[in-house]
N, C-alpha and C positions, 0 to 999 in steps of 0.2 A: 759759477762763483770762483773768484780768484783765490789763490793760496792764502794771501794775507787775511782776506774776509773770512775765510773758513777757520783760521787760527784765532782771529778776534771773536768769532762766535763760539768757539771752544773755550776760549778764556772767560767769556762771560758765563758759560755753563759751570766751569770749574769754580769760579768765583763764588757762584751761589751755593756750592756744596761746601766750599771752605768757610764761608760765612756761617752756615748751618753748624759746621763743626766747632768754629770758634765760639759761637753762642753756647753749644752745649759744654764745652770746655769751662767756659767762664762760669755757667751755673754751678758745674762741679766745683770750681775754685772757690766759689762763695758758699759752698756747703761745709762751712768750717765754724768752729766754736766761736770764733771773733765776729762772724757775720750771721749767726743764728737769730739774733733778735732784730735784724732788719726786716721791715715790713713795707709792703705797698710801694710808694714813690721812692723812699729811700733805697730800697733794694733795687728798683729799676734805675735809679741814677748811678749807684755803685756798679751795676752790671753794665751799663752804657759806658761809664768811665773806664772800666776794665777792658771791655771790648775795643774801645778806641785806642787804649794804650797798647794792647796786643797788636792791633793792626799797624800802628805806628812803628813798634819795634820790629815787626816783620818787615815792613818797608825799609827800615834802617839797615837791618841784616842783609837785604837784598841790594842795598845801595841804590834805592830808588828815591828820587826826589818827589815829594808829594806837594801838591797845591790844592788846598781846600776849595779854591774858586774855579777849578777847572773840572768840569763835569761832562762826561760823554753821554 
């Protein structure tokens, strides 16, 4: 396996762990008095919105150009 392929594989593994961590941090962030009354679909929508915003802000901090139509 080439060096680049090894790095790509490691990046995918790290990505899965980072997504789990972001998920947990977003759960923690929504465990606030302002969000205590959210239930079911409303909570899921708020959680998804927060995760997407966090991911976008991370990409911006890293100066990464994202394209939602590009998928590996």
